[in-house]
C-alpha positions as a Python dict, from the first residue, in 0.01 Angstrom:
ca = {
    (1, 'M'): (0, 0, 0),
    (2, 'F'): (-58, 243, 290),
    (3, 'L'): (-200, 593, 345),
    (4, 'V'): (-58, 867, 571),
    (5, 'Q'): (-303, 1133, 692),
    (6, 'Y'): (-225, 1413, 941),
    (7, 'T'): (-490, 1505, 1200),
    (8, 'G'): (-312, 1786, 1379),
    (9, 'L'): (-434, 2140, 1449),
    (10, 'N'): (-267, 2315, 1156),
    (11, 'Q'): (-452, 2300, 826),
    (12, 'L'): (-298, 2209, 497),
    (13, 'P'): (-186, 2491, 266),
    (14, 'F'): (-500, 2455, 49),
    (15, 'D'): (-877, 2458, 105),
    (16, 'P'): (-1040, 2128, 6),
    (17, 'A'): (-1391, 2284, 5),
    (18, 'N'): (-1298, 2518, -280),
    (19, 'N'): (-1107, 2263, -487),
    (20, 'N'): (-1335, 2056, -716),
    (21, 'E'): (-1059, 1894, -921),
    (22, 'P'): (-958, 1535, -849),
    (23, 'L'): (-607, 1460, -718),
    (24, 'Q'): (-371, 1362, -1001),
    (25, 'F'): (-27, 1205, -995),
    (26, 'G'): (203, 1216, -1293),
    (27, 'S'): (338, 888, -1430),
    (28, 'A'): (491, 755, -1747),
    (29, 'S'): (151, 656, -1894),
    (30, 'G'): (-32, 981, -1802),
    (31, 'P'): (-232, 1121, -1509),
    (32, 'L'): (-401, 885, -1273),
    (33, 'V'): (-733, 947, -1093),
    (34, 'T'): (-757, 812, -743),
    (35, 'E'): (-1060, 625, -624),
    (36, 'G'): (-1169, 573, -268),
    (37, 'L'): (-1463, 498, -37),
    (38, 'I'): (-1691, 779, 82),
    (39, 'E'): (-1950, 704, 345),
    (40, 'N'): (-2279, 884, 270),
    (41, 'G'): (-2582, 757, 459),
    (42, 'G'): (-2707, 415, 337),
    (43, 'E'): (-2495, 415, 15),
    (44, 'S'): (-2169, 350, 195),
    (45, 'N'): (-2093, 32, -2),
    (46, 'K'): (-2113, 189, -350),
    (47, 'K'): (-1794, 286, -533),
    (48, 'R'): (-1783, 633, -674),
    (49, 'K'): (-1520, 853, -822),
    (50, 'R'): (-1353, 1036, -542),
    (51, 'T'): (-1409, 1412, -524),
    (52, 'N'): (-1242, 1662, -292),
    (53, 'V'): (-1490, 1648, -4),
    (54, 'P'): (-1356, 1765, 332),
    (55, 'S'): (-1346, 1497, 600),
    (56, 'A'): (-1498, 1525, 941),
    (57, 'D'): (-1174, 1639, 1110),
    (58, 'N'): (-1099, 1891, 834),
    (59, 'S'): (-790, 1700, 713),
    (60, 'R'): (-678, 1600, 367),
    (61, 'T'): (-658, 1229, 290),
    (62, 'L'): (-452, 1046, 34),
    (63, 'N'): (-585, 707, -86),
    (64, 'V'): (-400, 548, -378),
    (65, 'D'): (-502, 215, -530),
    (66, 'S'): (-209, -17, -578),
    (67, 'T'): (-335, -122, -925),
    (68, 'S'): (-358, 234, -1055),
    (69, 'M'): (-21, 355, -911),
    (70, 'M'): (178, 79, -1083),
    (71, 'L'): (476, 181, -858),
    (72, 'P'): (562, 54, -510),
    (73, 'M'): (572, 308, -227),
    (74, 'S'): (928, 213, -145),
    (75, 'D'): (1034, 390, -465),
    (76, 'P'): (1163, 734, -347),
    (77, 'T'): (1086, 901, -683),
    (78, 'A'): (716, 810, -671),
    (79, 'W'): (694, 917, -307),
    (80, 'A'): (854, 1257, -379),
    (81, 'T'): (628, 1309, -683),
    (82, 'A'): (314, 1238, -479),
    (83, 'M'): (416, 1473, -196),
    (84, 'N'): (507, 1750, -442),
    (85, 'N'): (164, 1722, -612),
    (86, 'L'): (4, 1769, -270),
    (87, 'G'): (207, 2087, -213),
    (88, 'M'): (411, 1935, 71),
    (89, 'A'): (788, 1886, 93),
    (90, 'P'): (862, 1518, 156),
    (91, 'L'): (1038, 1436, 479),
    (92, 'G'): (1410, 1375, 447),
    (93, 'I'): (1459, 1584, 129),
    (94, 'A'): (1497, 1929, 288),
    (95, 'G'): (1539, 1817, 649),
    (96, 'Q'): (1207, 1982, 746),
    (97, 'P'): (871, 1841, 859),
    (98, 'I'): (599, 1759, 604),
    (99, 'L'): (407, 2071, 708),
    (100, 'P'): (633, 2374, 756),
    (101, 'D'): (394, 2553, 998),
    (102, 'L'): (354, 2243, 1214),
    (103, 'P'): (435, 2301, 1585),
    (104, 'P'): (678, 2057, 1748),
    (105, 'P'): (497, 1757, 1901),
    (106, 'A'): (469, 1719, 2278),
    (107, 'T'): (721, 1463, 2402),
    (108, 'R'): (879, 1343, 2720),
    (109, 'E'): (1216, 1467, 2839),
    (110, 'R'): (1485, 1367, 2595),
    (111, 'P'): (1733, 1114, 2736),
    (112, 'P'): (2102, 1193, 2686),
    (113, 'G'): (2234, 1065, 2353),
    (114, 'C'): (1892, 948, 2239),
    (115, 'K'): (1893, 762, 1904),
    (116, 'T'): (1590, 539, 1971),
    (117, 'I'): (1224, 636, 1931),
    (118, 'F'): (899, 480, 2043),
    (119, 'V'): (631, 448, 1774),
    (120, 'G'): (278, 372, 1892),
    (121, 'G'): (-61, 356, 1721),
    (122, 'L'): (52, 125, 1439),
    (123, 'P'): (-208, -78, 1247),
    (124, 'E'): (-243, -435, 1365),
    (125, 'N'): (-170, -562, 1015),
    (126, 'G'): (131, -334, 973),
    (127, 'T'): (455, -512, 892),
    (128, 'E'): (815, -423, 954),
    (129, 'Q'): (859, -339, 585),
    (130, 'I'): (587, -70, 609),
    (131, 'I'): (755, 78, 918),
    (132, 'V'): (1084, 90, 733),
    (133, 'E'): (922, 261, 431),
    (134, 'V'): (770, 530, 656),
    (135, 'F'): (1072, 606, 879),
    (136, 'E'): (1370, 535, 654),
    (137, 'Q'): (1331, 883, 502),
    (138, 'C'): (1429, 1030, 842),
    (139, 'G'): (1769, 862, 827),
    (140, 'E'): (1954, 534, 840),
    (141, 'I'): (1777, 275, 1056),
    (142, 'I'): (2003, 40, 1254),
    (143, 'A'): (1747, -179, 1428),
    (144, 'I'): (1368, -224, 1467),
    (145, 'R'): (1208, -403, 1762),
    (146, 'K'): (836, -459, 1685),
    (147, 'S'): (587, -571, 1946),
    (148, 'K'): (257, -755, 1903),
    (149, 'K'): (75, -471, 2079),
    (150, 'N'): (87, -224, 1788),
    (151, 'F'): (407, -42, 1884),
    (152, 'C'): (774, -67, 1806),
    (153, 'H'): (1115, 81, 1885),
    (154, 'I'): (1336, 217, 1607),
    (155, 'R'): (1705, 296, 1652),
    (156, 'F'): (1868, 539, 1411),
    (157, 'A'): (2234, 592, 1329),
    (158, 'E'): (2253, 959, 1446),
    (159, 'E'): (2073, 1175, 1701),
    (160, 'Y'): (1946, 1439, 1456),
    (161, 'M'): (1742, 1169, 1273),
    (162, 'V'): (1526, 1134, 1586),
    (163, 'D'): (1422, 1500, 1557),
    (164, 'K'): (1297, 1439, 1201),
    (165, 'A'): (1103, 1129, 1302),
    (166, 'L'): (921, 1316, 1581),
    (167, 'Y'): (734, 1528, 1324),
    (168, 'L'): (549, 1217, 1204),
    (169, 'S'): (366, 1203, 1536),
    (170, 'G'): (-7, 1268, 1491),
    (171, 'Y'): (-45, 1132, 1136),
    (172, 'R'): (-305, 868, 1055),
    (173, 'I'): (-191, 564, 862),
    (174, 'R'): (-412, 335, 651),
    (175, 'L'): (-307, 30, 456),
    (176, 'G'): (-446, 40, 103),
    (177, 'S'): (-814, 130, 64),
    (178, 'S'): (-932, -83, 353),
    (179, 'T'): (-1143, 76, 625),
    (180, 'D'): (-1092, -203, 873),
    (181, 'K'): (-962, -96, 1213),
    (182, 'K'): (-681, -346, 1186),
    (183, 'D'): (-554, -160, 878),
    (184, 'T'): (-568, 191, 1028),
    (185, 'G'): (-392, 366, 1310),
    (186, 'R'): (-267, 700, 1441),
    (187, 'L'): (108, 738, 1486),
    (188, 'H'): (253, 852, 1816),
    (189, 'V'): (629, 911, 1812),
    (190, 'D'): (826, 986, 2129),
    (191, 'F'): (1175, 955, 2273),
    (192, 'A'): (1275, 615, 2408),
    (193, 'Q'): (1542, 534, 2665),
    (194, 'A'): (1781, 263, 2551),
    (195, 'R'): (2089, 121, 2722),
    (196, 'D'): (2288, 121, 2400),
    (197, 'D'): (2225, 493, 2349),
    (198, 'L'): (2320, 570, 2709),
    (199, 'Y'): (2636, 358, 2683),
    (200, 'E'): (2747, 529, 2360),
    (201, 'W'): (2673, 871, 2509),
    (202, 'E'): (2875, 793, 2822),
    (203, 'C'): (3166, 668, 2610),
    (204, 'K'): (3153, 990, 2408),
    (205, 'Q'): (3147, 1201, 2721),
    (206, 'R'): (3444, 1013, 2866),
    (207, 'T'): (3635, 1064, 2541),
    (208, 'L'): (3561, 1437, 2549),
    (209, 'A'): (3667, 1455, 2915),
    (210, 'R'): (3995, 1280, 2835),
    (211, 'E'): (4060, 1519, 2547),
    (212, 'E'): (3984, 1817, 2772),
    (213, 'R'): (4218, 1688, 3045),
    (214, 'H'): (4490, 1629, 2789),
    (215, 'R'): (4443, 1980, 2648),
    (216, 'R'): (4461, 2137, 2995),
    (217, 'R'): (4770, 1934, 3081),
    (218, 'M'): (4943, 2044, 2762),
    (219, 'E'): (4847, 2407, 2833),
    (220, 'E'): (4982, 2385, 3188),
    (221, 'E'): (5306, 2229, 3067),
    (222, 'R'): (5340, 2505, 2808),
    (223, 'L'): (5289, 2781, 3067),
    (224, 'H'): (5491, 2611, 3342),
    (225, 'P'): (5834, 2769, 3394),
    (226, 'P'): (6128, 2549, 3299),
    (227, 'S'): (6269, 2345, 3580),
    (228, 'P'): (6620, 2426, 3702),
    (229, 'P'): (6907, 2209, 3580),
    (230, 'P'): (6968, 1898, 3789),
    (231, 'V'): (7234, 1912, 4058),
    (232, 'V'): (7487, 1629, 4069),
    (233, 'H'): (7515, 1412, 4379),
    (234, 'Y'): (7792, 1478, 4627),
    (235, 'S'): (8122, 1294, 4588),
    (236, 'D'): (8487, 1374, 4653),
    (237, 'H'): (8548, 1424, 4283),
    (238, 'E'): (8249, 1658, 4241),
    (239, 'C'): (8353, 1841, 4557),
    (240, 'S'): (8697, 1918, 4414),
    (241, 'I'): (8538, 2044, 4088),
    (242, 'V'): (8298, 2274, 4277),
    (243, 'A'): (8585, 2403, 4493),
    (244, 'E'): (8777, 2501, 4181),
    (245, 'K'): (8468, 2672, 4034),
    (246, 'L'): (8418, 2871, 4353),
    (247, 'K'): (8759, 3030, 4303),
    (248, 'D'): (8664, 3142, 3950),
    (249, 'D'): (8463, 3466, 3935),
    (250, 'S'): (8278, 3369, 3614),
    (251, 'K'): (8160, 3030, 3749),
    (252, 'F'): (8093, 3142, 4107),
    (253, 'S'): (7712, 3167, 4082),
    (254, 'E'): (7673, 2814, 3944),
    (255, 'A'): (7908, 2665, 4204),
    (256, 'V'): (7733, 2845, 4493),
    (257, 'Q'): (7396, 2700, 4383),
    (258, 'T'): (7543, 2349, 4386),
    (259, 'L'): (7694, 2405, 4731),
    (260, 'L'): (7361, 2532, 4867),
    (261, 'T'): (7176, 2226, 4730),
    (262, 'W'): (7426, 1984, 4889),
    (263, 'I'): (7393, 2154, 5228),
    (264, 'E'): (7012, 2147, 5210),
    (265, 'R'): (7017, 1779, 5113),
    (266, 'G'): (7213, 1696, 5429),
    (267, 'E'): (7539, 1592, 5269),
    (268, 'V'): (7742, 1749, 5552),
    (269, 'N'): (7882, 1491, 5796),
    (270, 'R'): (8197, 1438, 6000),
    (271, 'R'): (8390, 1299, 5709),
    (272, 'S'): (8299, 1576, 5463),
    (273, 'A'): (8286, 1867, 5710),
    (274, 'N'): (8639, 1988, 5624),
    (275, 'N'): (8561, 1991, 5252),
    (276, 'F'): (8242, 2193, 5307),
    (277, 'Y'): (8423, 2434, 5538),
    (278, 'S'): (8688, 2501, 5271),
    (279, 'M'): (8415, 2565, 5010),
    (280, 'I'): (8230, 2801, 5247),
    (281, 'Q'): (8560, 2980, 5310),
    (282, 'S'): (8611, 3018, 4934),
    (283, 'A'): (8259, 3164, 4904),
    (284, 'N'): (8334, 3408, 5185),
    (285, 'S'): (8642, 3531, 4999),
    (286, 'H'): (8414, 3675, 4730),
    (287, 'V'): (8247, 3915, 4976),
    (288, 'R'): (8535, 4161, 4956),
    (289, 'R'): (8534, 4138, 4578),
    (290, 'L'): (8160, 4215, 4560),
    (291, 'V'): (8197, 4509, 4800),
    (292, 'N'): (8480, 4652, 4588),
    (293, 'E'): (8271, 4611, 4273),
    (294, 'K'): (7979, 4792, 4435),
    (295, 'A'): (8208, 5077, 4545),
    (296, 'A'): (8349, 5105, 4192),
    (297, 'H'): (8001, 5122, 4043),
    (298, 'E'): (7896, 5386, 4296),
    (299, 'K'): (8206, 5588, 4214),
    (300, 'D'): (8128, 5566, 3844),
    (301, 'M'): (7774, 5676, 3914),
    (302, 'E'): (7893, 5977, 4118),
    (303, 'E'): (8134, 6077, 3845),
    (304, 'A'): (7860, 6049, 3587),
    (305, 'K'): (7632, 6262, 3805),
    (306, 'E'): (7900, 6525, 3848),
    (307, 'K'): (7971, 6529, 3478),
    (308, 'F'): (7602, 6558, 3401),
    (309, 'K'): (7566, 6844, 3649),
    (310, 'Q'): (7858, 7033, 3498),
    (311, 'S'): (7732, 6989, 3144),
    (312, 'L'): (7384, 7092, 3251),
    (313, 'S'): (7513, 7406, 3420),
    (314, 'G'): (7710, 7493, 3105),
    (315, 'I'): (7398, 7447, 2893),
    (316, 'L'): (7203, 7664, 3136),
    (317, 'I'): (7461, 7944, 3107),
    (318, 'Q'): (7435, 7938, 2729),
    (319, 'F'): (7054, 7949, 2754),
    (320, 'E'): (7085, 8254, 2983),
    (321, 'Q'): (7303, 8425, 2727),
    (322, 'I'): (7057, 8349, 2446),
    (323, 'V'): (6765, 8482, 2653),
    (324, 'A'): (6968, 8795, 2731),
    (325, 'V'): (7020, 8846, 2357),
    (326, 'Y'): (6644, 8820, 2297),
    (327, 'H'): (6566, 9063, 2579),
    (328, 'S'): (6820, 9316, 2453),
    (329, 'A'): (6680, 9285, 2100),
    (330, 'S'): (6327, 9348, 2230),
    (331, 'K'): (6420, 9685, 2374),
    (332, 'Q'): (6293, 9992, 2195),
    (333, 'K'): (6633, 10101, 2057),
    (334, 'A'): (6667, 9788, 1843),
    (335, 'W'): (6300, 9678, 1833),
    (336, 'D'): (6184, 9968, 1616),
    (337, 'H'): (6424, 9877, 1336),
    (338, 'F'): (6284, 9522, 1289),
    (339, 'T'): (5990, 9437, 1065),
    (340, 'K'): (5665, 9293, 1198),
    (341, 'A'): (5751, 8935, 1090),
    (342, 'Q'): (6098, 8963, 1244),
    (343, 'R'): (5949, 9088, 1572),
    (344, 'K'): (5705, 8796, 1577),
    (345, 'N'): (5983, 8542, 1523),
    (346, 'I'): (6201, 8700, 1791),
    (347, 'S'): (5914, 8692, 2047),
    (348, 'V'): (5836, 8325, 1966),
    (349, 'W'): (6202, 8230, 1994),
    (350, 'C'): (6229, 8414, 2322),
    (351, 'K'): (5932, 8227, 2473),
    (352, 'Q'): (6066, 7891, 2361),
    (353, 'A'): (6414, 7964, 2498),
    (354, 'E'): (6268, 8077, 2831),
    (355, 'E'): (6060, 7760, 2867),
    (356, 'I'): (6356, 7532, 2791),
    (357, 'R'): (6578, 7735, 3026),
    (358, 'N'): (6325, 7705, 3309),
    (359, 'I'): (6303, 7327, 3260),
    (360, 'H'): (6680, 7287, 3279),
    (361, 'N'): (6696, 7523, 3572),
    (362, 'D'): (6442, 7317, 3768),
    (363, 'E'): (6634, 7000, 3693),
    (364, 'L'): (6962, 7150, 3809),
    (365, 'M'): (6803, 7282, 4128),
    (366, 'G'): (6663, 6938, 4201),
    (367, 'I'): (7008, 6783, 4172),
    (368, 'R'): (7156, 7044, 4404),
    (369, 'R'): (6872, 6997, 4651),
    (370, 'E'): (6947, 6626, 4667),
    (371, 'E'): (7312, 6695, 4734),
    (372, 'E'): (7248, 6955, 5005),
    (373, 'M'): (6990, 6752, 5196),
    (374, 'E'): (7172, 6503, 5423),
    (375, 'M'): (6933, 6292, 5622),
    (376, 'S'): (6993, 6049, 5904),
    (377, 'D'): (6892, 5681, 5892),
    (378, 'D'): (6577, 5739, 6096),
    (379, 'E'): (6465, 6024, 5874),
    (380, 'I'): (6528, 5808, 5565),
    (381, 'E'): (6297, 5537, 5703),
    (382, 'E'): (6028, 5794, 5778),
    (383, 'T'): (6052, 5942, 5429),
    (384, 'T'): (6019, 5597, 5269),
    (385, 'E'): (5696, 5543, 5462),
    (386, 'T'): (5552, 5887, 5382),
    (387, 'K'): (5676, 5894, 5021),
    (388, 'E'): (5356, 5759, 4876),
    (389, 'T'): (5140, 6008, 5067),
    (390, 'E'): (5367, 6295, 4962),
    (391, 'E'): (5347, 6190, 4598),
    (392, 'S'): (4968, 6188, 4609),
    (393, 'A'): (4969, 6529, 4780),
    (394, 'L'): (5211, 6668, 4521),
    (395, 'V'): (4989, 6545, 4240),
    (396, 'S'): (4693, 6726, 4391),
    (397, 'Q'): (4903, 7037, 4451),
    (398, 'A'): (5047, 7045, 4099),
    (399, 'E'): (4748, 7217, 3946),
    (400, 'A'): (4722, 7467, 4229),
    (401, 'L'): (5091, 7551, 4215),
    (402, 'K'): (5103, 7603, 3840),
    (403, 'E'): (4977, 7956, 3865),
    (404, 'E'): (5215, 8035, 4152),
    (405, 'N'): (5508, 7890, 3957),
    (406, 'D'): (5419, 8103, 3655),
    (407, 'S'): (5396, 8414, 3866),
    (408, 'L'): (5729, 8335, 4030),
    (409, 'R'): (5890, 8283, 3692),
    (410, 'W'): (5765, 8619, 3575),
    (411, 'Q'): (5900, 8774, 3895),
    (412, 'L'): (6234, 8606, 3828),
    (413, 'D'): (6242, 8747, 3475),
    (414, 'A'): (6160, 9090, 3610),
    (415, 'Y'): (6434, 9053, 3869),
    (416, 'R'): (6682, 8962, 3599),
    (417, 'N'): (6579, 9261, 3392),
    (418, 'E'): (6628, 9482, 3694),
    (419, 'V'): (6971, 9329, 3751),
    (420, 'E'): (7063, 9405, 3390),
    (421, 'L'): (6939, 9763, 3424),
    (422, 'L'): (7138, 9806, 3743),
    (423, 'K'): (7445, 9669, 3569),
    (424, 'Q'): (7398, 9914, 3282),
    (425, 'E'): (7358, 10203, 3524),
    (426, 'Q'): (7664, 10096, 3715),
    (427, 'G'): (7855, 10066, 3386),
    (428, 'K'): (7762, 10421, 3293),
    (429, 'A'): (7847, 10555, 3636),
    (430, 'H'): (8155, 10347, 3691),
    (431, 'K'): (8292, 10227, 3361),
    (432, 'E'): (8605, 10098, 3521),
    (433, 'D'): (8422, 9870, 3771),
    (434, 'V'): (8268, 9616, 3538),
    (435, 'P'): (8145, 9301, 3717),
    (436, 'N'): (8295, 8976, 3609),
    (437, 'K'): (8103, 8681, 3476),
    (438, 'E'): (8161, 8482, 3792),
    (439, 'Q'): (7997, 8751, 4002),
    (440, 'Q'): (7699, 8754, 3768),
    (441, 'L'): (7663, 8380, 3802),
    (442, 'K'): (7680, 8405, 4180),
    (443, 'L'): (7410, 8668, 4182),
    (444, 'L'): (7189, 8455, 3963),
    (445, 'Q'): (7248, 8150, 4179),
    (446, 'Q'): (7159, 8343, 4491),
    (447, 'A'): (6843, 8468, 4326),
    (448, 'L'): (6745, 8115, 4221),
    (449, 'Q'): (6807, 7982, 4571),
    (450, 'G'): (6590, 8255, 4714),
    (451, 'M'): (6313, 8167, 4471),
    (452, 'Q'): (6347, 7799, 4565),
    (453, 'Q'): (6311, 7875, 4934),
    (454, 'H'): (6010, 8090, 4855),
    (455, 'L'): (5855, 7800, 4661),
    (456, 'L'): (5904, 7565, 4956),
    (457, 'K'): (5737, 7814, 5188),
    (458, 'V'): (5445, 7850, 4946),
    (459, 'Q'): (5403, 7471, 4937),
    (460, 'E'): (5393, 7451, 5317),
    (461, 'E'): (5137, 7732, 5333),
    (462, 'Y'): (4931, 7553, 5068),
    (463, 'K'): (4926, 7236, 5276),
    (464, 'R'): (4814, 7425, 5583),
    (465, 'K'): (4542, 7607, 5395),
    (466, 'E'): (4416, 7282, 5242),
    (467, 'A'): (4389, 7122, 5587),
    (468, 'E'): (4201, 7428, 5714),
    (469, 'L'): (3966, 7414, 5415),
    (470, 'E'): (3884, 7050, 5486),
    (471, 'K'): (3805, 7133, 5849),
    (472, 'I'): (3590, 7427, 5742),
    (473, 'K'): (3401, 7203, 5494),
    (474, 'D'): (3330, 6948, 5769),
    (475, 'D'): (3208, 7222, 6004),
    (476, 'K'): (2993, 7368, 5726),
    (477, 'I'): (2829, 7029, 5661),
    (478, 'Q'): (2753, 6986, 6030),
    (479, 'V'): (2610, 7340, 6054),
    (480, 'E'): (2390, 7278, 5748),
    (481, 'K'): (2258, 6957, 5902),
    (482, 'G'): (2182, 7144, 6224),
    (483, 'L'): (2003, 7420, 6032),
    (484, 'E'): (1791, 7165, 5847),
    (485, 'N'): (1692, 6999, 6175),
    (486, 'L'): (1604, 7339, 6326),
    (487, 'K'): (1398, 7431, 6019),
    (488, 'E'): (1204, 7106, 6045),
    (489, 'K'): (1139, 7165, 6414),
    (490, 'E'): (1028, 7524, 6350),
    (491, 'S'): (792, 7415, 6072),
    (492, 'C'): (636, 7150, 6297),
    (493, 'A'): (601, 7400, 6582),
    (494, 'S'): (445, 7661, 6355),
    (495, 'R'): (199, 7406, 6221),
    (496, 'L'): (105, 7301, 6573),
    (497, 'C'): (54, 7667, 6671),
    (498, 'T'): (-163, 7733, 6369),
    (499, 'S'): (-368, 7421, 6442),
    (500, 'S'): (-420, 7530, 6804),
    (501, 'Q'): (-518, 7880, 6692),
    (502, 'D'): (-760, 7742, 6437),
    (503, 'S'): (-924, 7530, 6707),
    (504, 'D'): (-1001, 7845, 6909),
    (505, 'Y'): (-1166, 8022, 6618),
    (506, 'P'): (-1539, 7968, 6560),
    (507, 'L'): (-1668, 7726, 6296),
    (508, 'E'): (-1758, 7999, 6048),
    (509, 'K'): (-1403, 8137, 6033),
    (510, 'T'): (-1254, 7792, 5980),
    (511, 'L'): (-1497, 7736, 5695),
    (512, 'N'): (-1401, 8063, 5532),
    (513, 'S'): (-1024, 7991, 5564),
    (514, 'S'): (-919, 7690, 5353),
    (515, 'P'): (-772, 7416, 5580),
    (516, 'I'): (-591, 7249, 5286),
    (517, 'Q'): (-294, 7462, 5181),
    (518, 'S'): (-128, 7254, 4909),
    (519, 'E'): (-189, 6974, 4663),
    (520, 'R'): (24, 6739, 4877),
    (521, 'E'): (-210, 6788, 5174),
    (522, 'A'): (-509, 6721, 4949),
    (523, 'L'): (-352, 6392, 4840),
    (524, 'L'): (-284, 6300, 5205),
    (525, 'V'): (-646, 6375, 5297),
    (526, 'G'): (-769, 6145, 5018),
    (527, 'I'): (-537, 5860, 5115),
    (528, 'I'): (-619, 5890, 5489),
    (529, 'S'): (-993, 5907, 5415),
    (530, 'T'): (-971, 5588, 5208),
    (531, 'F'): (-767, 5416, 5480),
    (532, 'L'): (-1008, 5510, 5761),
    (533, 'H'): (-1311, 5424, 5550),
    (534, 'V'): (-1177, 5069, 5531),
    (535, 'H'): (-1129, 5073, 5913),
    (536, 'P'): (-1474, 5175, 6045),
    (537, 'F'): (-1367, 5135, 6410),
    (538, 'G'): (-1090, 5391, 6364),
    (539, 'A'): (-711, 5373, 6378),
    (540, 'S'): (-436, 5530, 6587),
    (541, 'I'): (-211, 5802, 6445),
    (542, 'E'): (86, 5566, 6459),
    (543, 'Y'): (-98, 5306, 6250),
    (544, 'I'): (-198, 5569, 5994),
    (545, 'C'): (158, 5706, 5969),
    (546, 'S'): (305, 5358, 5931),
    (547, 'Y'): (78, 5310, 5630),
    (548, 'L'): (177, 5649, 5485),
    (549, 'H'): (550, 5579, 5537),
    (550, 'R'): (521, 5298, 5284),
    (551, 'L'): (432, 5561, 5025),
    (552, 'D'): (672, 5837, 5138),
    (553, 'N'): (936, 5817, 5412),
    (554, 'K'): (949, 6198, 5449),
    (555, 'I'): (595, 6225, 5598),
    (556, 'C'): (603, 6356, 5956),
    (557, 'T'): (360, 6230, 6223),
    (558, 'S'): (301, 6580, 6361),
    (559, 'D'): (212, 6711, 6013),
    (560, 'V'): (-45, 6437, 5963),
    (561, 'E'): (-199, 6499, 6306),
    (562, 'C'): (-217, 6876, 6243),
    (563, 'L'): (-383, 6821, 5907),
    (564, 'M'): (-646, 6585, 6053),
    (565, 'S'): (-717, 6820, 6345),
    (566, 'R'): (-783, 7106, 6100),
    (567, 'L'): (-1048, 6900, 5916),
    (568, 'R'): (-1301, 6853, 6197),
    (569, 'H'): (-1590, 6771, 5968),
    (570, 'T'): (-1386, 6500, 5793),
    (571, 'F'): (-1195, 6333, 6080),
    (572, 'K'): (-1274, 6304, 6449),
    (573, 'Q'): (-1076, 6168, 6742),
    (574, 'E'): (-1231, 5938, 6999),
    (575, 'M'): (-1110, 5756, 7310),
    (576, 'T'): (-1157, 5380, 7304),
    (577, 'G'): (-1079, 5111, 7558),
    (578, 'V'): (-1096, 5089, 7935),
    (579, 'G'): (-824, 5144, 8191),
    (580, 'A'): (-478, 5050, 8068),
    (581, 'S'): (-609, 4978, 7716),
    (582, 'L'): (-732, 5336, 7673),
    (583, 'E'): (-632, 5461, 7327),
    (584, 'K'): (-695, 5758, 7100),
    (585, 'R'): (-834, 5666, 6761),
    (586, 'W'): (-918, 5871, 6453),
    (587, 'K'): (-1236, 5797, 6256),
    (588, 'F'): (-1369, 5914, 5920),
    (589, 'C'): (-1685, 6127, 5956),
    (590, 'G'): (-1697, 6286, 5615),
    (591, 'F'): (-2050, 6174, 5534),
    (592, 'E'): (-2184, 6317, 5861),
    (593, 'G'): (-1986, 6638, 5818),
    (594, 'L'): (-2132, 6683, 5470),
    (595, 'K'): (-2481, 6697, 5617),
    (596, 'L'): (-2373, 6948, 5883),
    (597, 'T'): (-2197, 7178, 5638),
}
């Protein structure tokens, strides 16, 4: 029979001073009343019925007589019943400490993979069975090593069981109702370093490392590109097969790879040189075939381009005709006869047709521009180098040129309207001389080319103006910096002049005119006064300004000196030192100036 009593800082969830009822435990025969020993002066040997009297360390004790319990403590049901009656959750049932508000005990640094604990403060008469009954609720115990010096080592099956056992640290243990020191003790539970725990932990870490290496290897093999097919070794038979494959257009690429591998391996010698030469000759015979194939593809591409250009020009002509229909319908002779909804639809259709026509027109002009521009090899190399810069410049110019493009399009529409009006006038004047469609197309093409040249000129002018703007911005920044420097110099000079003028005036005028002009100067006067008050022997202006620069980097030395020279009754300048060590120092004389003023 043993007693567990906690002596930590946290109190139990009930007040023993206000509880006058005896502790009761339910059993099959009815409630049981515990009896114990209470020391009270000279009557310490008398047995009395135990009442709820708080102990000296303000802790609750549990003393159960083995004859009245009628159940061994190793029975888990009796143990759980007793702990529930006390208002505490038994350890091991919910995985929490006996007292929920209990802080974690102070322990040493936990060794890696720790499953062993050190238990000190055991009673001298405590047996291994009692230790097992106390700590087996924390988890499965593998081994117990008990010493004769009231401590033992307990090894659990898992690491988390050690965390539960640590919460038993700080509890007092008493065997039965005995008050002998050999039957009492205070538990101290801490981590213990064991070779078995370290060995198991190292084995586990090695297993995890092996699994990680295997996982990485599998991942690398999965992401690794497949290796090329193996190349057969050189022999006369394989050489004849490769020579036959080299003559076949469908198997040429595979045979060339085999030939290249043999040459890199060093299979060429005097005996096999003729065979390799014949295979190289067969490979060379495919050069003409590849050149012819390239020429055929280029020819197909040119034909496709020409066909596309012709179809695009035909589409553009039809778009021009549709736009002409819309423009003729929007004239006053026909426009007045349409309803409002019909006019709205015609205007919307006209805008859409004009936009699509302009897109196709730009595309066709780009194709023609590519055909007309013939560049030499040197110019092609230069354009490839400057292509990226031109693209970036075009992107920046796109927004600026949108408005110009719109205006040019409107001018083009106006020009076309004028052309149509001229044609109508010519038709009225000379009905016999009607222009043909081909002449109309030529006129339109000439007009489009003129607009294209105008666009190129506008782009060049835009580039020049942008470069000029950048130069002007740089000059403006430099001029602003110069103006700021001049303003600072003028302000310093004006302050120096005002300070010199103030020094010439008599004392009464300086008193009437306020020397402090702004709140910033007032703050500077306060900070300088505090600084000089700490330095009774004075300080140089450089030392004062170095202190002020920590607060604000924009403070000027000349401004500080002007401000101090204006306040003669607050600061005074004196010469200190002899010879080469002669130095001007400012001192605080505010208390003396207060008496004078």
